[in-house]
C-alpha positions in Angstrom: -117.3 -151.2 161.8 -116.4 -150.9 158.0 -113.6 -153.3 158.2 -111.2 -150.8 156.4 -107.5 -149.9 157.0 -107.6 -146.4 156.6 -110.4 -143.6 158.3 -110.7 -142.2 154.4 -114.3 -142.7 152.5 -114.8 -142.1 148.8 -118.0 -140.0 148.2 -120.6 -141.3 146.1 -120.3 -139.0 142.7 -122.8 -139.2 139.8 -121.2 -140.6 136.7 -117.7 -140.5 138.6 -118.3 -143.6 141.1 -118.0 -146.5 139.0 -116.1 -150.0 139.6 -112.7 -148.7 138.5 -112.7 -145.7 141.0 -114.3 -147.5 143.9 -112.4 -150.6 143.8 -109.2 -148.3 143.4 -110.2 -146.9 146.8 -110.9 -149.8 148.4 -107.7 -151.5 147.3 -105.8 -148.6 148.7 -107.4 -149.4 152.1 -110.1 -146.6 152.0 -114.1 -147.5 151.4 -115.2 -146.9 148.0 -118.6 -146.1 147.2 -120.6 -146.9 143.7 -123.3 -144.4 142.5 -126.1 -146.4 141.7 -128.2 -143.1 140.0 -125.2 -143.7 137.6 -127.0 -147.6 137.1 -130.6 -147.0 137.8 -131.6 -150.2 136.4 -131.3 -153.2 138.8 -129.4 -155.7 136.2 -126.9 -152.4 135.2 -126.1 -151.9 139.1 -125.8 -155.9 139.7 -123.6 -156.2 137.0 -120.9 -153.1 138.2 -121.2 -154.6 141.4 -119.9 -157.5 140.1 -117.2 -155.7 138.1 -116.2 -154.0 141.2 -115.8 -157.5 143.2 -113.6 -158.7 140.4 -111.5 -155.8 141.0 -111.2 -155.9 145.1 -111.9 -158.2 147.7 -112.2 -155.5 150.0 -115.4 -153.5 151.4 -117.0 -151.1 149.5 -120.4 -149.5 149.6 -123.1 -148.3 147.6 -124.6 -144.5 147.3 -128.6 -144.2 147.3 -129.4 -140.6 146.7 -132.9 -140.2 148.2 -133.3 -136.5 146.3 -136.4 -135.1 144.3 -135.9 -136.4 140.5 -137.7 -136.4 137.4 -137.2 -140.3 137.0 -137.2 -141.7 140.7 -134.9 -144.5 141.5 -136.3 -147.5 142.5 -134.9 -148.1 146.1 -136.4 -151.1 147.2 -135.1 -152.5 143.9 -131.5 -151.4 144.7 -131.5 -152.8 148.3 -132.7 -156.4 147.0 -129.4 -155.8 144.8 -127.6 -155.1 147.7 -128.8 -158.0 149.8 -128.2 -160.3 147.0 -124.6 -159.0 146.4 -124.0 -159.0 150.1 -122.8 -155.3 149.7 -121.7 -154.2 153.3 -122.6 -150.5 153.6 -124.8 -148.1 152.0 -124.3 -144.3 151.7 -127.6 -142.4 151.8 -128.0 -138.6 151.5 -131.3 -136.4 150.7 -134.5 -137.1 152.5 -134.6 -139.6 155.7 -133.8 -143.1 154.9 -136.2 -144.1 157.8 -139.0 -145.8 155.4 -136.0 -148.4 154.1 -134.3 -149.2 157.7 -136.2 -152.2 157.9 -134.8 -153.6 154.9 -131.5 -152.4 155.4 -131.6 -153.8 159.1 -132.7 -157.3 157.7 -130.0 -157.1 155.1 -127.5 -156.6 158.0 -126.3 -153.4 155.5 -124.5 -150.4 157.7 -126.4 -147.3 157.0 -124.2 -144.3 156.4 -126.5 -141.0 156.2 -125.2 -137.7 155.0 -126.6 -134.5 156.4 -125.6 -131.1 156.4 -127.1 -129.9 159.9 -127.0 -131.3 163.4 -131.0 -131.8 163.8 -130.8 -134.0 160.9 -127.9 -135.9 162.0 -129.9 -136.5 165.2 -133.1 -137.7 163.5 -130.3 -140.3 161.5 -129.3 -141.5 164.7 -132.8 -141.9 166.2 -133.7 -143.9 163.2 -131.1 -146.4 163.8 -128.3 -145.4 161.1 -124.6 -146.5 162.2 -122.6 -143.4 161.2 -123.5 -139.9 159.7 -121.5 -137.8 157.3 -121.9 -134.4 158.1 -121.5 -132.2 155.5 -120.2 -128.7 155.5 -120.9 -125.7 153.8 -117.3 -126.4 151.6 -118.9 -129.6 150.3 -119.7 -130.0 146.4 -123.2 -130.8 145.4 -126.0 -130.2 147.8 -124.8 -128.2 151.0 -128.1 -127.7 152.4 -129.4 -124.2 153.2 -128.0 -123.2 156.4 -124.3 -122.1 155.3 -122.5 -123.5 158.3 -118.7 -124.7 157.5 -117.4 -127.5 158.8 -115.3 -126.2 161.3 -118.1 -125.6 163.4 -120.7 -128.3 162.1 -118.4 -131.0 162.8 -117.9 -130.8 166.4 -121.5 -129.5 166.5 -122.7 -132.8 165.6 -120.1 -135.0 167.3 -121.3 -133.1 170.9 -124.8 -134.0 170.2 -124.5 -137.7 168.8 -123.4 -141.4 170.2 -123.0 -142.7 167.0 -119.6 -142.4 164.8 -119.3 -139.2 162.7 -117.5 -138.6 159.4 -116.5 -135.3 158.2 -117.1 -134.1 154.4 -116.5 -130.9 152.8 -113.1 -129.3 152.4 -111.0 -132.5 152.9 -108.1 -133.4 150.7 -105.1 -134.5 152.5 -103.6 -135.1 155.6 -103.9 -131.4 157.3 -107.8 -131.9 156.5 -107.7 -135.4 158.1 -106.0 -134.5 161.5 -108.1 -131.4 161.6 -111.2 -133.9 161.2 -109.9 -136.2 163.9 -109.3 -133.4 166.1 -112.6 -132.1 166.1 -113.6 -135.3 166.8 -114.9 -137.1 163.6 -113.8 -140.8 163.0 -113.1 -140.3 159.4 -113.4 -137.9 156.2 -115.4 -138.1 153.0 -113.4 -136.9 150.1 -115.1 -136.1 146.8 -113.4 -133.8 145.0 -110.2 -134.7 145.8 -110.8 -138.6 144.2 -112.6 -136.5 141.2 -109.3 -135.4 140.5 -107.4 -138.8 140.3 -105.9 -141.0 137.6 -108.9 -143.6 138.3 -111.8 -141.1 137.9 -113.5 -141.7 134.8 -113.3 -137.9 133.3 -111.7 -136.2 130.6 -108.3 -135.1 130.9 -109.1 -132.0 130.0 -111.4 -131.5 132.7 -109.2 -132.7 135.5 -106.3 -130.3 134.1 -108.8 -127.7 134.2 -109.6 -128.2 137.9 -105.7 -128.3 138.9 -105.7 -124.7 138.1 -108.4 -123.4 140.1 -108.4 -121.4 143.5 -110.7 -121.6 146.2 -113.0 -118.9 144.5 -114.0 -120.6 141.5 -117.0 -122.2 142.8 -120.5 -120.7 143.2 -124.1 -121.7 144.1 -126.8 -122.4 141.9 -130.3 -123.6 142.1 -130.6 -121.9 145.8 -133.7 -120.1 144.5 -135.1 -123.7 144.8 -134.2 -124.5 148.4 -131.7 -127.6 146.2 -128.8 -125.4 146.5 -125.7 -127.0 144.7 -122.2 -125.7 144.5 -120.7 -126.2 141.0 -117.5 -124.9 139.0 -118.1 -121.3 138.2 -118.8 -121.3 134.2 -120.4 -119.6 131.6 -123.5 -122.5 132.1 -123.3 -121.7 136.0 -123.4 -118.0 135.5 -126.4 -118.2 133.3 -128.5 -120.2 135.6 -127.8 -118.2 138.2 -128.8 -115.1 135.9 -131.8 -117.0 135.0 -132.8 -117.7 138.9 -132.6 -114.0 139.7 -135.5 -113.2 137.3 -137.3 -115.9 138.4 -136.7 -118.9 136.4 -138.6 -122.1 137.3 -137.6 -125.6 137.3 -139.1 -126.4 133.7 -136.9 -123.3 132.2 -133.7 -124.4 134.3 -133.8 -127.9 133.5 -132.2 -128.2 130.1 -129.4 -126.6 131.5 -129.2 -128.3 135.0 -129.7 -131.9 133.8 -126.9 -134.7 134.9 -126.6 -135.7 131.3 -125.2 -132.1 130.8 -122.5 -132.8 133.2 -122.0 -135.9 131.8 -121.4 -134.3 128.6 -118.8 -132.0 130.3 -117.2 -135.0 131.9 -116.8 -137.0 128.5 -115.8 -134.4 126.1 -113.5 -131.9 128.4 -115.8 -129.2 127.0 -115.8 -126.9 130.2 -118.8 -124.8 128.9 -121.0 -127.6 128.2 -122.6 -127.8 131.7 -122.8 -127.8 135.5 -119.9 -129.7 137.0 -120.3 -130.1 140.9 -117.3 -129.6 142.7 -116.3 -128.6 146.1 -114.6 -125.3 147.6 -111.4 -127.8 148.2 -110.8 -127.4 144.4 -108.5 -124.9 145.2 -106.1 -127.1 147.1 -105.6 -129.6 144.5 -102.7 -129.2 142.1 -102.3 -132.4 140.5 -103.8 -135.8 139.3 -102.1 -138.7 141.4 -103.6 -142.2 141.5 -105.8 -143.1 144.1 -103.3 -145.2 145.8 -101.0 -142.1 146.0 -103.5 -139.7 147.2 -104.8 -142.2 150.2 -100.4 -142.9 151.0 -99.9 -139.3 151.0 -103.1 -138.4 153.0 -101.9 -140.8 155.8 -98.3 -140.1 155.9 -98.9 -136.3 155.8 -101.4 -137.0 159.0 -98.5 -138.9 160.6 -96.3 -136.1 160.0 -98.4 -133.2 161.8 -99.3 -136.0 164.4 -95.8 -136.5 165.1 -95.1 -132.7 165.0 -98.1 -131.7 167.6 -97.0 -134.7 169.7 -93.4 -133.1 169.8 -94.7 -129.8 170.7 -96.9 -131.0 173.4 -93.9 -132.6 175.0 -92.1 -129.2 174.9 
């Protein structure tokens, strides 16, 4: 359906999913995803799509977050750009993309909607989405409010749907890919793993810091606003959680949780300058390879495991 060699998709990450990372994933046989929220002006997004095309002749997609924002995105304008540039795939997340489905269908764009529950996945299928990404509790960013792990959420979604399901939340290597396939997924979406890659446009100090963390070094913020986000545990995240505990509202929290503070952290390497969205799988990451190496190692690792399981089945 996606015309890619390997069943590996790169998550659309704010600030990080630029042309260099997106093209590298697509060139390595996966599906790279650009972040439209990083380029909210139509001309800027169009230019970044053209930059990506200049780096790869393979398919790639664009992420459109349908989330509450201080300055909402021009969704229809973004879709017009995707149609003009003949982008084949869109990844949507947040609220239902139902109102935009006619535009997607008219433009022959495949719609991959990211959800955090089976009921939302069923809705996505009902409105005509081509694939769903099921985001387990382990994921970076917004895991929803149900706290169901990928191990249970993924097969539950596969059982309930007839369209392809992509696994997200906790997947970083061949072991995770085989597990996802065994649970019924058609592939995996990885964000945190590609975040810690050579091509990710983030300060080296941040990447080095992430390789030293464990699975216990993330935490939730913004749960009091029902906009839960998994982030790296640092002084800013702890402060936000403390403020929430005493009843702080969005106006008081906004200076600490704005996306500009996260961009500052990524650009300066100062791990205490803002929040950094990151998944539990950071505890499995110990190096900063190229995107090509990540995908090759994931596929070769999966092949070795499948071979071992085949041998065990034959005994």
